[in-house]
C-alpha angles and dihedrals in degrees: 000000000000129000124233120217112228136181119255093252091052090048090052090052092051091049091050088054091054108277116143117243112216121192108204096189124112118278094253091054091048093048092056097047136354144153111267110256094021117134114221112228107159115221091249089059099042091117089073091059113123116177102146112216094325116125113257130214114198126197142169131178102287104003094251096102091048093048093047091052099036095121093051092046094049091048090054091065134049091208137083109288132207135177127211107243107235091010123229092337090063091043089056093045088053088060095246122149120281126178112218130185106190089180088072114093122259114273110281095242091052088053090051090050092050095046095042092047091048093049092049091049091045091051093050094047093048090044090059099037105035115014135338087234089078089069084077089071090061091046091050093051092045092051090048090054091048090050090050091050093048098044106024090235116114117187092192091055091049090050094046092048089066096049116117095246091059096058096089096072114096113220 
């Protein structure tokens, strides 16, 4: 089964006629901001999706994740499948309703990007201003990111997940 790409307004019309809206982003992304009425089924859990023969509209943040996994998503349902072109970003630009909870923490991967980027920058600045030994901090963070990319295990993400500011999100 193939998946048709549709504009946000067309997706809204399908949903109003009974189609199920499935948000495939991670739980922390969904907790911070989502389309009202969307059901969160992260991509890693898509096998548990049960929609019957009801049409399904999938979306992510930008549409790239949905498009890259279109075959897997379509295979998870026995119903007609659609994807929101441009994802939630396009939905928001179209002026359609979005429910945001800015009290939720930033998405975990954004936190990793901010902390890793800050540590690399800090290591480079201190390497030039204080001692060349501080360049090792940047090398350590860079090697950690490479390890995370190669194995799928990120120590920084695991550490950040347990920080006090990340306790608000409901899993």
